[in-house]
C-alpha positions, 0 to 999 in steps of 0.5 A, spaced: 329 539 200 323 543 197 325 541 190 324 534 192 317 535 196 314 539 190 316 533 185 313 528 190 306 532 191 303 530 184 305 523 186 301 523 193 295 527 190 294 521 185 294 516 191 288 520 194 282 516 193 276 520 190 270 521 195 263 522 193 260 529 194 267 532 195 271 530 188 267 530 181 269 522 179 272 522 172 268 516 169 272 516 163 279 514 167 276 509 172 280 503 173 279 496 176 283 497 182 278 503 184 276 502 191 269 502 191 268 502 199 273 508 200 269 512 195 263 512 199 266 512 206 265 519 208 258 519 206 257 512 209 260 515 216 255 521 216 249 517 215 251 512 221 253 519 225 246 522 223 242 515 225 246 515 232 244 522 234 237 524 236 238 531 239 243 534 234 241 532 227 239 539 225 246 541 227 249 536 223 245 537 217 247 545 217 254 543 219 255 538 213 250 541 208 246 535 208 249 528 206 248 523 200 244 517 203 248 510 201 245 503 202 250 497 202 246 491 200 248 484 197 246 482 189 244 475 188 243 471 181 236 468 182 235 472 188 228 469 190 230 462 189 233 457 194 239 457 189 241 464 189 248 466 188 252 472 190 254 476 185 257 482 189 256 488 194 252 494 192 253 501 194 246 504 192 245 512 193 238 512 196 236 519 192 239 524 188 238 531 186 238 534 179 244 538 178 248 535 183 254 533 179 258 528 182 261 524 176 262 526 169 264 522 162 267 527 157 262 533 158 256 530 161 255 530 168 251 525 173 247 526 179 247 519 182 252 513 182 251 506 184 257 501 184 258 493 185 264 490 188 265 483 189 266 479 195 274 480 194 273 487 193 274 487 185 270 492 181 264 489 178 260 495 175 258 502 175 251 505 174 251 513 173 245 517 172 241 523 171 234 525 171 230 532 169 223 534 169 220 539 164 220 541 157 226 545 157 230 539 161 228 534 156 231 538 150 237 539 154 238 532 156 237 530 149 242 534 146 247 532 152 245 525 150 247 526 143 253 529 144 255 523 149 253 518 144 257 521 138 263 522 143 263 514 145 262 513 137 268 517 135 272 514 140 270 506 140 266 505 133 259 504 132 255 501 138 251 494 138 244 496 139 239 492 144 232 492 147 232 495 154 231 488 158 225 492 162 222 496 157 222 493 150 220 500 147 227 503 149 234 501 146 241 501 150 247 502 146 253 497 148 260 499 146 264 492 148 272 494 149 278 490 151 277 490 158 270 493 159 263 494 157 260 501 156 252 502 155 248 508 154 240 509 155 235 514 155 228 514 158 223 519 157 216 518 160 210 523 162 209 525 170 202 528 172 203 534 176 195 535 178 192 538 171 199 539 168 203 533 164 211 534 164 216 530 161 220 526 165 227 524 163 232 519 165 239 518 162 244 512 164 251 510 163 254 503 165 261 501 166 262 494 167 268 490 168 269 485 162 270 479 167 263 480 170 259 481 164 255 474 165 254 476 172 251 482 171 248 482 164 240 480 164 242 476 171 239 482 176 231 484 176 232 490 180 235 497 181 239 500 176 242 493 173 235 490 171 235 494 164 241 490 161 240 485 156 
């Protein structure tokens, strides 16, 4: 009996859905039967409990060590018009902390993960990102970006290069595969801290279900998705 239990253990472990803030999500292994709501469910529940409490919020935060605030809303095509059309349901992290390694692709870790699912729970798209402030952080980010770019090129060939839909001076690299699009972008700007200027860097990796490319690419003018073209 013990032998059979040991044989079944890997199967049961493989069926456990990863959770935001508990498991580091391997973005390279994402499949389109991925349960998006289940991934965020623990943090959604914590937020609901936190907002329902008025007296014991500090104790809750001490117990949990904080939580990731997740906003769930609807994404529409032509959102501000009378002809708006539902694209999907978005799960958006309201904030992120540098160095909070929530997901990874090869050797690069990301501290923010947003996703979109359809009204029928199909996986539509994922955006993972990381940011940093300072000269040394920029040097490290550039090194990590180059390494991930080289890895993606080695795995999938040379990318298609397009201009950023939101900022024409930046570029995005696209690898269109059989079932998915992978896109990678790097953004750098300057932020002022009083009399001191520091570089602000932002790296973003997208994974988009090929069936929903026309719904996502160039159709959303806010949030993580407005850069796609």
